[in-house]
N, C-alpha and C positions, 0 to 999 in steps of 0.2 A: 654532174657537177662543174663549178666553174673553176678556171684556173687564177689565181689571186695570188698577192703579196701584201703581207700584213705590215703596215709601215709604222714606226716609231722612232721619235729621236731619244735613246736611251741616255738622259742626264740628269744627272741629281739635281731637284731643284726645292730642297728643303722640306721634301716631304710631297711638294705639291706636284699638281698635274696641269699642263696647259693643254686644253683641248685643241687650240689654234698655237700651235709651237714655232712651227718653223715651214718654210716653203722649200720643196723639193722637186728635183725633175729625175724622171725614171728614164734611163737614155738606154733603148735597144740597139743590141749587139748581135753579128753572127755567131757563127760557130766560131770562126777565125778572130773576131775580138772586133772585126771593123764595123762601122756606125750601121745601122736599117732605121733612118728617121720616120718611117711610117708607121713604126710601131710606140713611137714614144709616147710619152705621159708625162705634160710639163704642167709646172706651177700647180702641185699638189700641195694642198696645207696637211700637214700631218701633226697629231701629238705631240708633246714633249714630256718628260717625266719617268723617274721610276716605275710608278704604278698606271703610268698613261695607258688607257685602252689605245689599242693600235687602230688605223685606218685599216679597212681592207678595201684594196685597190684590184679591179678585175684587169687583167692583161691577157696577152698571148703567149704560150708557151714558149720557152727561151731563155737567152742572158740577158742580163740590163745592169749597168753601172746606175746605181741609183746615189745622187747627190742632193745633200740639204744644206741650203746655206741660213745659218744661224743668223737671229739678229746682231750678233758681234761682228759678222763678217767672217768667221770661221766657216770652214765647211767640213762636213763629216760624209764619208761615202764609202760605198762596198759594191763588190762585183757579187751577183748571184745569178744562179739558173734554176728555174723554175719549171717543173715537167707537165703533162696534160693532164688537168684535173687537181692538180696539188693547190695548197694553200701553205705559203713559204712563210715564216717570221722572218721580218726585216727590221734588226734593231741595230740603227745608224749610232756609233757611240764618238761622240767628240771629245776634244782635248778636255782635262779637266783643271779646275781653277785651283789656285794655292791653298784652299782651304774650304772646306764643307759651308762655313758663314758667308765665304766670299762666291759661292756657287750662282746666285741669281745676279750678281754684279758682272762678273765673268761672262755668264749667258748672253747679258746685254750689250757688252763691249766695255765697260767700264772699268774692268780689270784684264790685263791681258792672260791670256792661255800661258800654262807653263810650257816653256820652251823643250822641245825634245820629249815631250812625257807620252804622245802619243803619235804616231806615224800618220799622214796622209796621202792617199788614202789608206784607213786602216784594215788590216787583215786580222781575223780575229783566228787565235790557234786552233787548227782545225780546219782551215779552209785553204784551200789550194791554190796558189797563186796562179798557176797555169791554168787549169779549169775554171777559175772564179765562183767553184761551187762553195756553198756555206755549209758548213757543219749543223747537223741537225738539231746538236745539243742548247739547250736552256741558254738564253742572253745570260743570266745569272752565272751560269756554270763557266762561262767564257770570259767574264767579267773576274772572277773567281781566278781563273788559270792565269789569265793576263795580269792580275794583280800581284801573284806568286813570282810571274817572271820578273816584275819591277823590283822585288824584295831581292831575289838573287841577283840580279845586276848591281842594285846598289851595295849589297853587300862584298859583292867582288870587285867594286869600283874603286878609282881613288878613294884617299880620306876625304871626310867632309871638311870643306873651308869653315873657317871662323866666321861666326854670324856677326855682320857689323851693329855697331850699336844703333839704337833705334834713334831716329831725327825727333828734333822737337815737334811734339803735336800742336798745330793751330788749334787756338781757343776758339769754339763755336758757340753762339748766343742764339737761343730762342726770340724771336720779337714776334709774341702773340698779341701785343696791345702797339701796333704800329701808330706813328702819327697819323692826325686826319689825312693827309694827302695821300698815304699809303694803305689806306684802312680798306677800300673798296665799297664805304658807307656811300649811298648815293646821295646825300645831301653835304658832304664835306666839302665841295667846291672849292678844293684846293689843287692846287697843281704840282703833280708828283714828279714831271720832267723838270719843272722850274728846281724845285727843292733838290734833286740829284744832282745838278749843275751846281749846287753852291758849294764854296769853299768851305764853308762850314761843317758838311758832310765829310769831306777827307778829314778835316783836321780832328773832329770826335764823331765820329758816325754813329755811336751808340745814342749820344746824346741828341742828334739831330733827327735819329728814323725812330728810337722806341720813346712809346709815351710812358710807360714805368720801366723801372730798371729789369733788365731781360737775365732770366737763370741762364747758365752754361748748359750746354746740350752734354750729356753723360754718354760716353762710349759703351756698347754691351759686348764689342769684340774688338781685337786689334790685332799689329803685327808692326814689324820694322818700317813697313811702307804706306799701310791702311788702317784707317779706324772706322766702324761701322756704327752708326745709331738708328734707332727707331723712333721715329715722330707721330703722333695722335693729333688730334684737333684741339686739345686742349693742353699740348706741351709733348716734352722728351717722355718715350715709356721705356719703363726696363726690358730686360731680356726676354722675359715671358708675358709680361703685360697687354692685355689688349686695349684697342681704341674703342672707349664706352660710347664714343658719339659725341652728340650734342651740337648746338651750333657756334659755340665760342662766343667772345667779346665782338668780332671784327670778323667779315667774310674774308680776310686776308689775312696769312700769317708770312714769316720769312725767318730766315736763319742768316746771319752775319759771321763770317769766320774772319779770324786776326789771327797772321803767323808771325814770329819772329825775324822773319825775314822782311815783314814791311807789307805783305799782300793782305789785302782787305777785300773780300767778295760778299756781295748780297744777292741772296737766290730766292726766288719764289717757291713757296711750299705747295704742292700740288693738293692740297686740303680743302672742304671735304673729299672723300673719294668712297665710292662704295661699290661694292660687288654686284653681281648680278640679282642676287638672292638678297639685296639690301642690308648685307653687313657692312660696317666699317672695317676699312682697308688701313693698315699702318703704312707710312712712306720710309724705306730706307735710305739714310742719308750716309755715303760715302764720303770719307775726308781723307785726302792724299796727303800725307806728311810733306814729301816735295817733290810738287807736280812738275813735269817736262814743260820746256816752253810752250806756250800756247796751250797747256791744259789746263784745266780748272781745278781748283781744291777742292769743291765740291760738285757731288754728282747725286742727284736722287731719282727712286723710281719706285712707284706704289708696287707694294706685293699682290698686285693682281692677276693670277693666272691667265684670264680673260682677255685683257686688253695689255698687260705689259710687253709681251713680244711685240707687239705692234707697234709700240713706242721705240722700242729697242730699231725696230727697221726705220721708223720714223726719222729717229737719233741720227741712224748711220746715212741716212741720205735714200735708202732704198725704199723710194716712195712706194713704185709699184707693188712690192713685196706687203709694204704695210697696208696696201687697200685691198690685198687680196685676203689678209687676216680680219681687216675691219669688217668686210663685207659679211665675213662667218658671223659678226656680233652684229650684225642692221639692227635687229630687234633690240638691242640693249641698249645700242648707240642713238637709235633715231624714233623708235616706239615708246620710249620711256624715259622720263627725265628724273630719272633718279640719281645718274651722276653726269651732271653738266659738262665736269671737266674730261672724260672720256670721250662725249660726244663732242667736244671741240676739238679734240686730237683727230677724231674722224673726220669732222669738217675740214679741217686742214689738209687731210691727205685726199680726201674725195675730190676739194677744191684743187688741191695742185694737180692731180691726176685727172681731171676732166676732159672728156674728148668733147671736140667741136660741136659734134650734132648729139650730145648727151641731153636728156631731159628726164630727171628722175625725180623720185619724190625726197630725197637728201636737200633737193634744193630750195624747196619750200621750207623745209625744217629750218634751215639756217637764221632766216630772219626770228625765228621763234626764240632761238637761242641768243641772240641779241638783245630781244626784247624783253623776255621774261627771267634773265639774270643780270640785271644792271651792275652787280659788281664783277662782272667775267668780260674783260675787254675783247677777249677773242671771237666772241660771236658776232660784235659790231665792226671788228675789222673783217671778216669773213663776209659780212654783208655787203662791206662796201665794195670788196674785190669782185663779189659775183655783179652787182650791180653794175658797175663799170664794164665787166666782161661782156654781159649781156644787155648793154645800154640799148635802149630803142629812142632815145630823143632826149632832151635836157633834162627832163622831170626825173630820170633814172640817174643822170650825172649830179644834179642837186641832191638827192636822197641818197647818193654815194658818198658825197661830201658830207652830209650831214650826219651818215654812220660812223665815218672815219674821225670826224670831229669828236662824236660820242665816244669813241674808243679813246682816242687821247684823253677825255677828261676822266676816265675810268683809273686811268695810270698804267703801270707797267702790265702788259699781257703776261698771263703764264706762261705761254709757250716763246720761245725764241723764234721760231717761226714768225710770229705774230711781229717781232720787232721789225722784221723785214719788210713784211708787206706793208706795215704801217708808214714804212717809211717810203716803198714805193707808191702807194698812194696818195701821199701828200705831197709829193714829187711831181703828180701829174697836176695839182691845182696851184703848185707853189709860184709858177712863173707868172700868173696874171691875178692871182689872189693874196694880197698881203698878211690874210689872218692866217691862211694856209703856209704861207712863208717862214712865219714867224713862229708856229707850232713844229715846223718841218725843224728849224734851226736846233731847237729845244730835245726833239728825239733824237736826231743825230748826235747830238752832244753823248746821249747816252748810250745809242745804240753802237755807236765804236767802239764801246768797253764791254761790250757783251760778247762771251763765249759762245759762238753759234753751234759749236759742238754738243752742246747740252740740249736735252728737247725742252727743258724749262728754264725758263730766263733767270741768267746767272751774270750779274754785274761786277767787273774789278773796279773798285772805288778808288783805290790807290795802287800806286806802282811800286817796287823795293827800291 
């Protein structure tokens, strides 16, 4: 019988389980608590969710500190001891979200964890802080006892403070019929960058950007600080409504928010999005009523347990962790074309973390992404970057220029990282190339208004 740890991130995710949910390190300790690096197991991808099947990891007998870094940046940790021939369940319990309906957003880092809700590292009731041994009771029992402790502490604590009045909610519009420049249609031949730089857009963005009067996006949940909506290919969805799929009037969809403080934001909606089994996925739209300085009003994330955690790491800048999760979904991303938007995310991460001597199949896949999906600027941006990085002569440089120009012509990239890479690529040509210089100036005028903390392109069109 082998000695093993059964690892899982015990996190409520709305009834879903993410097979590649978080990146963990299993750090070995001796009996006195000193480090023993030779027994470490690093960069272990573990599942997340209350009903997730734990990952069985074979280890040597002894004491370990298990730490998992969530996409949000939060860390869940636990010290355990495992004996020869035993299999020990290890449920890492991170901080909880303010509400169950915000669990996915908090997991990805769009909503902060409750301050003081859960100590870190977490010691479950029944575990000895001195020995680091974990109780053999099921995780559910531990959670119930921990919850009861919270109730007692709440009842015996100071009286609750008055709830502040809710801040005015921004109005969010669904732009399912954008004007030609933003439509993603191959034959539109309109300049999205020039359009977004016009004063008319700042004066009346809806009239300038929507080809038809857009409906208001209805919230499905809310509190004093946040609202949550659900989006499908054909428009906003109700609380229990499913995305029925369909191609929609154009390949591109947007939302636009307008607040009483005068802040107006335009965001690219990552649709169509499908799971590994081919089912359409709804996109959660988080609306912040009073965003902090530098924070976007809008934050979007597809409710895809296979790819969502990797997108969270990508947004937080943890590209090495994102790559580990994307490698787990290689067949989904690069062997099938069911979900080009997820494939584009993987292309960004793999290109950004590429090693100097790396030669893998995904590098040949990127040109196909650029060629087969003309409504997707991101594939052309990645193709141009790879051509410049691996250039062998003038022909590759010319092809890279053509790829970057094609990306420009397709309009706003879905991903914020694409904005940065498009500026970088055009900058290399701008000094000696008038056309590249003209395009670069238009892209920069839009890019400086982008919120790069969001994974999907979000542009502030006006300031308060």
